[in-house]
FIKOLZA-1660 file (N, C-alpha, C; in steps of 0.1 Angstrom, whole numbers, plus 5000, padded with zeros to 4 digits):
% residues 105
   i   px   py   pz ch aa at
   1 5010 4987 5001  A  M  N
   1 5002 4998 4997  A  M CA
   1 5011 5007 4998  A  M  C
   2 5019 5014 5009  A  E  N
   2 5029 5025 5009  A  E CA
   2 5032 5027 4997  A  E  C
   3 5039 5019 4990  A  R  N
   3 5044 5021 4977  A  R CA
   3 5039 5026 4966  A  R  C
   4 5028 5020 4965  A  I  N
   4 5014 5026 4959  A  I CA
   4 5012 5039 4962  A  I  C
   5 5007 5047 4973  A  K  N
   5 5007 5054 4976  A  K CA
   5 5022 5068 4971  A  K  C
   6 5032 5060 4970  A  E  N
   6 5042 5067 4967  A  E CA
   6 5047 5073 4955  A  E  C
   7 5038 5066 4946  A  E  N
   7 5038 5068 4937  A  E CA
   7 5026 5077 4929  A  E  C
   8 5022 5080 4939  A  G  N
   8 5011 5092 4939  A  G CA
   8 4996 5090 4935  A  G  C
   9 4997 5076 4940  A  K  N
   9 4981 5070 4937  A  K CA
   9 4975 5071 4952  A  K  C
  10 4958 5070 4945  A  R  N
  10 4948 5068 4956  A  R CA
  10 4949 5051 4958  A  R  C
  11 4948 5051 4975  A  V  N
  11 4944 5037 4979  A  V CA
  11 4930 5038 4991  A  V  C
  12 4922 5027 4981  A  G  N
  12 4909 5027 4991  A  G CA
  12 4915 5013 4996  A  G  C
  13 4907 5011 5008  A  M  N
  13 4911 4996 5014  A  M CA
  13 4897 4991 5017  A  M  C
  14 4891 4979 5015  A  V  N
  14 4879 4976 5016  A  V CA
  14 4878 4962 5028  A  V  C
  15 4872 4963 5040  A  G  N
  15 4876 4951 5046  A  G CA
  15 4863 4954 5058  A  G  C
  16 4863 4942 5064  A  D  N
  16 4852 4935 5076  A  D CA
  16 4859 4930 5089  A  D  C
  17 4876 4938 5089  A  G  N
  17 4878 4935 5105  A  G CA
  17 4880 4923 5108  A  G  C
  18 4880 4914 5100  A  I  N
  18 4878 4898 5103  A  I CA
  18 4892 4893 5098  A  I  C
  19 4891 4899 5081  A  N  N
  19 4902 4890 5076  A  N CA
  19 4916 4897 5074  A  N  C
  20 4910 4912 5077  A  D  N
  20 4922 4925 5074  A  D CA
  20 4926 4931 5085  A  D  C
  21 4929 4935 5089  A  A  N
  21 4934 4946 5102  A  A CA
  21 4933 4960 5103  A  A  C
  22 4921 4965 5108  A  P  N
  22 4916 4978 5109  A  P CA
  22 4928 4991 5106  A  P  C
  23 4942 4986 5115  A  P  N
  23 4948 4995 5107  A  P CA
  23 4951 4999 5093  A  P  C
  24 4949 4989 5082  A  A  N
  24 4950 4985 5070  A  A CA
  24 4943 4996 5067  A  A  C
  25 4927 4998 5072  A  L  N
  25 4912 5006 5069  A  L CA
  25 4922 5020 5069  A  L  C
  26 4926 5026 5082  A  V  N
  26 4931 5039 5085  A  V CA
  26 4947 5043 5078  A  V  C
  27 4954 5033 5072  A  A  N
  27 4965 5036 5065  A  A CA
  27 4959 5038 5049  A  A  C
  28 4949 5036 5041  A  A  N
  28 4946 5039 5031  A  A CA
  28 4940 5052 5028  A  A  C
  29 4943 5058 5020  A  D  N
  29 4935 5071 5015  A  D CA
  29 4917 5072 5021  A  D  C
  30 4911 5061 5016  A  V  N
  30 4900 5060 5021  A  V CA
  30 4897 5044 5024  A  V  C
  31 4891 5048 5037  A  G  N
  31 4888 5033 5043  A  G CA
  31 4873 5028 5038  A  G  C
  32 4867 5017 5032  A  F  N
  32 4858 5011 5033  A  F CA
  32 4854 5000 5044  A  F  C
  33 4847 5000 5055  A  A  N
  33 4840 4994 5061  A  A CA
  33 4831 4985 5056  A  A  C
  34 4826 4973 5057  A  I  N
  34 4815 4965 5055  A  I CA
  34 4803 4963 5065  A  I  C
  35 4795 4968 5068  A  G  N
  35 4785 4967 5077  A  G CA
  35 4780 4955 5087  A  G  C
  36 4785 4945 5081  A  T  N
  36 4780 4931 5083  A  T CA
  36 4794 4927 5097  A  T  C
  37 4808 4935 5092  A  G  N
  37 4818 4930 5098  A  G CA
  37 4818 4937 5109  A  G  C
  38 4829 4938 5120  A  T  N
  38 4834 4938 5134  A  T CA
  38 4831 4954 5136  A  T  C
  39 4824 4962 5147  A  D  N
  39 4823 4974 5149  A  D CA
  39 4837 4979 5154  A  D  C
  40 4850 4973 5158  A  V  N
  40 4862 4982 5153  A  V CA
  40 4867 4985 5142  A  V  C
  41 4869 4976 5133  A  A  N
  41 4866 4977 5113  A  A CA
  41 4856 4990 5115  A  A  C
  42 4845 4992 5115  A  M  N
  42 4834 5001 5113  A  M CA
  42 4841 5016 5116  A  M  C
  43 4849 5018 5132  A  E  N
  43 4856 5029 5139  A  E CA
  43 4864 5029 5132  A  E  C
  44 4874 5027 5128  A  A  N
  44 4887 5022 5118  A  A CA
  44 4882 5034 5104  A  A  C
  45 4871 5025 5100  A  A  N
  45 4873 5032 5087  A  A CA
  45 4864 5047 5081  A  A  C
  46 4863 5051 5070  A  D  N
  46 4860 5063 5071  A  D CA
  46 4843 5059 5062  A  D  C
  47 4845 5053 5060  A  I  N
  47 4827 5048 5052  A  I CA
  47 4827 5039 5056  A  I  C
  48 4815 5036 5062  A  T  N
  48 4809 5023 5066  A  T CA
  48 4795 5019 5054  A  T  C
  49 4798 5008 5046  A  L  N
  49 4784 5002 5038  A  L CA
  49 4778 4997 5045  A  L  C
  50 4768 4998 5047  A  M  N
  50 4754 4994 5052  A  M CA
  50 4751 4977 5046  A  M  C
  51 4756 4980 5035  A  R  N
  51 4748 4964 5029  A  R CA
  51 4767 4956 5027  A  R  C
  52 4763 4943 5028  A  G  N
  52 4776 4936 5025  A  G CA
  52 4782 4936 5014  A  G  C
  53 4775 4940 5006  A  D  N
  53 4776 4935 4990  A  D CA
  53 4786 4948 4984  A  D  C
  54 4801 4944 4974  A  L  N
  54 4806 4952 4970  A  L CA
  54 4800 4961 4959  A  L  C
  55 4792 4961 4954  A  T  N
  55 4786 4968 4949  A  T CA
  55 4784 4982 4952  A  T  C
  56 4785 4982 4964  A  S  N
  56 4777 4993 4970  A  S CA
  56 4792 5003 4970  A  S  C
  57 4806 4999 4970  A  I  N
  57 4819 5007 4963  A  I CA
  57 4815 5018 4953  A  I  C
  58 4813 5013 4945  A  V  N
  58 4813 5021 4934  A  V CA
  58 4798 5026 4935  A  V  C
  59 4787 5024 4940  A  T  N
  59 4778 5037 4945  A  T CA
  59 4779 5050 4953  A  T  C
  60 4787 5043 4965  A  A  N
  60 4795 5052 4971  A  A CA
  60 4807 5060 4967  A  A  C
  61 4811 5059 4959  A  I  N
  61 4824 5066 4952  A  I CA
  61 4815 5076 4940  A  I  C
  62 4808 5070 4936  A  R  N
  62 4802 5076 4922  A  R CA
  62 4790 5091 4932  A  R  C
  63 4782 5084 4945  A  L  N
  63 4780 5096 4952  A  L CA
  63 4787 5108 4961  A  L  C
  64 4801 5109 4960  A  S  N
  64 4813 5113 4962  A  S CA
  64 4815 5121 4952  A  S  C
  65 4810 5119 4942  A  H  N
  65 4821 5126 4933  A  H CA
  65 4806 5136 4927  A  H  C
  66 4797 5132 4931  A  K  N
  66 4784 5142 4927  A  K CA
  66 4783 5152 4938  A  K  C
  67 4789 5150 4953  A  T  N
  67 4788 5154 4961  A  T CA
  67 4796 5166 4963  A  T  C
  68 4807 5163 4955  A  M  N
  68 4819 5173 4956  A  M CA
  68 4815 5183 4938  A  M  C
  69 4810 5174 4934  A  R  N
  69 4808 5188 4922  A  R CA
  69 4794 5197 4923  A  R  C
  70 4784 5189 4930  A  T  N
  70 4776 5204 4938  A  T CA
  70 4779 5210 4945  A  T  C
  71 4791 5209 4956  A  I  N
  71 4794 5212 4964  A  I CA
  71 4804 5229 4955  A  I  C
  72 4813 5225 4944  A  K  N
  72 4818 5234 4938  A  K CA
  72 4808 5244 4933  A  K  C
  73 4798 5242 4924  A  Q  N
  73 4791 5246 4918  A  Q CA
  73 4782 5255 4928  A  Q  C
  74 4780 5249 4943  A  N  N
  74 4775 5260 4952  A  N CA
  74 4781 5270 4958  A  N  C
  75 4792 5265 4955  A  L  N
  75 4806 5274 4957  A  L CA
  75 4809 5286 4948  A  L  C
  76 4811 5283 4936  A  F  N
  76 4810 5290 4923  A  F CA
  76 4803 5300 4924  A  F  C
  77 4789 5294 4924  A  W  N
  77 4774 5303 4924  A  W CA
  77 4774 5315 4941  A  W  C
  78 4784 5308 4948  A  A  N
  78 4779 5318 4967  A  A CA
  78 4787 5324 4960  A  A  C
  79 4804 5325 4951  A  F  N
  79 4814 5340 4949  A  F CA
  79 4809 5346 4944  A  F  C
  80 4799 5340 4931  A  F  N
  80 4798 5346 4921  A  F CA
  80 4789 5364 4923  A  F  C
  81 4778 5356 4933  A  L  N
  81 4764 5365 4934  A  L CA
  81 4773 5371 4946  A  L  C
  82 4779 5369 4954  A  Q  N
  82 4787 5377 4968  A  Q CA
  82 4789 5390 4957  A  Q  C
  83 4799 5386 4946  A  F  N
  83 4813 5394 4938  A  F CA
  83 4799 5407 4932  A  F  C
  84 4786 5398 4928  A  Y  N
  84 4779 5409 4919  A  Y CA
  84 4769 5421 4931  A  Y  C
  85 4768 5412 4938  A  R  N
  85 4762 5425 4956  A  R CA
  85 4773 5429 4955  A  R  C
  86 4782 5430 4958  A  N  N
  86 4787 5440 4964  A  N CA
  86 4793 5446 4953  A  N  C
  87 4794 5445 4939  A  S  N
  87 4797 5452 4928  A  S CA
  87 4783 5467 4924  A  S  C
  88 4770 5459 4927  A  L  N
  88 4758 5465 4928  A  L CA
  88 4759 5479 4940  A  L  C
  89 4763 5472 4953  A  C  N
  89 4763 5480 4962  A  C CA
  89 4772 5489 4961  A  C  C
  90 4786 5493 4960  A  S  N
  90 4791 5501 4958  A  S CA
  90 4789 5510 4950  A  S  C
  91 4783 5505 4935  A  L  N
  91 4779 5514 4924  A  L CA
  91 4766 5524 4930  A  L  C
  92 4757 5516 4940  A  R  N
  92 4747 5526 4943  A  R CA
  92 4753 5536 4956  A  R  C
  93 4764 5533 4964  A  I  N
  93 4768 5542 4972  A  I CA
  93 4774 5550 4968  A  I  C
  94 4783 5552 4957  A  F  N
  94 4791 5559 4947  A  F CA
  94 4780 5568 4938  A  F  C
  95 4769 5561 4939  A  K  N
  95 4755 5574 4933  A  K CA
  95 4755 5581 4940  A  K  C
  96 4749 5578 4954  A  S  N
  96 4742 5583 4965  A  S CA
  96 4751 5595 4969  A  S  C
  97 4765 5593 4965  A  N  N
  97 4769 5606 4972  A  N CA
  97 4770 5617 4965  A  N  C
  98 4770 5614 4946  A  G  N
  98 4770 5626 4938  A  G CA
  98 4782 5630 4941  A  G  C
  99 4796 5624 4942  A  S  N
  99 4805 5628 4943  A  S CA
  99 4806 5617 4928  A  S  C
 100 4819 5626 4917  A  R  N
 100 4824 5617 4912  A  R CA
 100 4836 5617 4910  A  R  C
 101 4845 5607 4914  A  G  N
 101 4857 5605 4915  A  G CA
 101 4862 5612 4929  A  G  C
 102 4860 5616 4935  A  S  N
 102 4866 5625 4945  A  S CA
 102 4864 5617 4958  A  S  C
 103 4852 5609 4959  A  H  N
 103 4847 5597 4971  A  H CA
 103 4848 5605 4982  A  H  C
 104 4845 5616 4981  A  G  N
 104 4841 5627 4996  A  G CA
 104 4855 5631 4999  A  G  C
 105 4863 5632 4991  A  L  N
 105 4877 5633 5000  A  L CA
 105 4881 5647 4999  A  L  C
% end
């Protein structure tokens, strides 16, 4: 696992805590615990899969990608609208002063 991480790749570990050690779940970039496994594995992992089938790993990864995309879109619109609002407020204050260029100095 360390060799793969040194190559700059991300490592995911899936385990139930019975045949694998929970420290391996912690050492991975993302640790998936199977919900039917031990409590120690579920505590050590980043994500606990409620079902025992491995196809839920793919679902969890897809869901995380969609979630990150939504977060990035929301941040973009929040910053854009904040900038737009501040620009409008600045123009409104500038026009209400009646000064052109001196800004009241």
